[in-house]
Backbone bond lengths (Angstrom), bond angles and torsions (degrees), N, CA, C in turn:
res aa  C-N    CA-C-N  psi(-1)  N-CA   C-N-CA  omega(-1)  CA-C   N-CA-C  phi
1 X - - - 1.437 - - 1.527 108.63 -
2 X 1.296 114.50 127.73 1.453 120.40 -179.84 1.519 110.30 -80.20
3 X 1.313 114.56 160.41 1.459 120.07 179.55 1.521 111.16 -64.33
4 X 1.322 117.87 -36.91 1.458 121.26 -179.79 1.536 111.17 -66.31
5 X 1.331 117.85 -34.40 1.463 120.47 176.79 1.513 110.78 -66.24
6 X 1.314 116.90 -38.83 1.459 121.00 178.44 1.529 110.82 -64.21
7 X 1.314 116.86 -41.33 1.466 120.99 178.24 1.524 110.46 -62.68
8 X 1.329 117.31 -41.95 1.470 121.41 179.70 1.526 110.28 -64.00
9 X 1.310 117.39 -42.70 1.476 121.53 179.52 1.527 110.21 -63.49
10 X 1.326 117.61 -44.97 1.458 120.64 179.97 1.524 111.96 -66.15
11 X 1.320 117.70 -39.65 1.467 121.06 178.57 1.522 111.03 -64.55
12 X 1.325 116.57 -39.47 1.464 120.61 178.25 1.525 110.64 -67.10
13 X 1.308 117.33 -40.77 1.469 120.45 179.09 1.521 111.43 -64.48
14 X 1.310 117.64 -40.28 1.471 120.66 178.58 1.519 110.82 -66.96
15 X 1.327 117.18 -43.12 1.460 120.94 179.64 1.530 111.66 -65.18
16 X 1.319 117.07 -34.90 1.454 120.94 -179.57 1.530 111.18 -74.73
17 X 1.305 117.86 -34.98 1.465 121.71 -174.94 1.524 113.73 -85.61
18 X 1.323 118.79 -11.73 1.464 120.98 -175.77 1.533 113.63 -58.30
19 X 1.335 120.71 -49.12 1.477 118.75 178.88 1.528 113.04 -60.61
20 X 1.306 116.51 -36.93 1.453 120.30 179.30 1.526 111.12 -66.94
21 X 1.318 117.08 -38.48 1.464 121.15 178.95 1.530 110.20 -65.29
22 X 1.336 117.24 -42.50 1.468 120.31 178.21 1.523 111.15 -62.41
23 X 1.318 117.41 -41.43 1.467 120.32 179.04 1.516 110.96 -64.84
24 X 1.315 117.20 -41.99 1.476 120.44 -179.67 1.526 110.78 -66.39
25 X 1.318 117.81 -39.27 1.457 120.48 177.96 1.535 110.39 -63.14
26 X 1.345 116.39 -43.27 1.460 120.09 178.07 1.523 112.36 -61.88
27 X 1.306 116.78 -42.87 1.466 120.48 178.77 1.520 111.21 -67.24
28 X 1.310 117.68 -35.49 1.456 120.49 178.66 1.523 110.82 -66.17
29 X 1.338 116.18 -39.78 1.470 119.33 179.19 1.519 110.26 -64.71
30 X 1.339 118.39 -42.78 1.471 119.66 -179.75 1.529 110.52 -66.47
31 X 1.305 118.54 -37.04 1.466 119.98 178.65 1.527 111.04 -68.24
32 X 1.319 117.31 -38.76 1.467 120.77 179.17 1.524 111.18 -68.71
33 X 1.341 117.22 -27.27 1.468 121.44 178.73 1.513 111.85 -78.14
34 X 1.329 117.30 -9.70 1.444 120.80 177.85 1.514 113.85 94.01
35 X 1.312 117.35 8.23 1.462 121.55 178.32 1.515 108.28 -89.57
36 X 1.320 116.47 128.10 1.467 119.73 178.92 1.512 108.06 -87.91
37 X 1.301 116.74 117.17 1.467 122.30 179.15 1.519 107.68 -108.92
38 X 1.326 115.91 106.66 1.460 120.36 -177.24 1.519 112.27 -77.29
39 X 1.314 117.55 -14.75 1.453 120.32 -177.76 1.527 111.95 -105.09
40 X 1.319 117.37 31.21 1.468 120.92 -176.63 1.522 111.76 -60.92
41 X 1.329 116.88 -45.59 1.465 119.89 -178.80 1.513 110.84 -65.83
42 X 1.328 116.74 -40.91 1.461 119.92 178.62 1.510 112.48 -64.98
43 X 1.312 116.92 -37.99 1.464 120.54 177.60 1.517 110.84 -65.89
44 X 1.302 117.24 -41.88 1.463 121.03 179.30 1.530 110.39 -64.85
45 X 1.325 117.41 -42.80 1.464 120.43 179.43 1.517 111.54 -67.34
46 X 1.338 116.82 -36.05 1.470 120.65 178.88 1.519 110.93 -67.60
47 X 1.324 116.92 -38.79 1.468 120.67 -179.23 1.523 111.98 -73.13
48 X 1.314 117.04 -29.01 1.453 119.83 -178.73 1.516 108.93 -77.14
């Protein structure tokens, strides 16, 4: 495996995971604020 192939794989993984990371951060903030969000899994799946 070449170094350039590794860079492409990592860049694709980061680009693919970004919406999921934003959704998880949002859900973490609401949970820390004490708000019970019963649709956390649905929100994460919708954002991904």
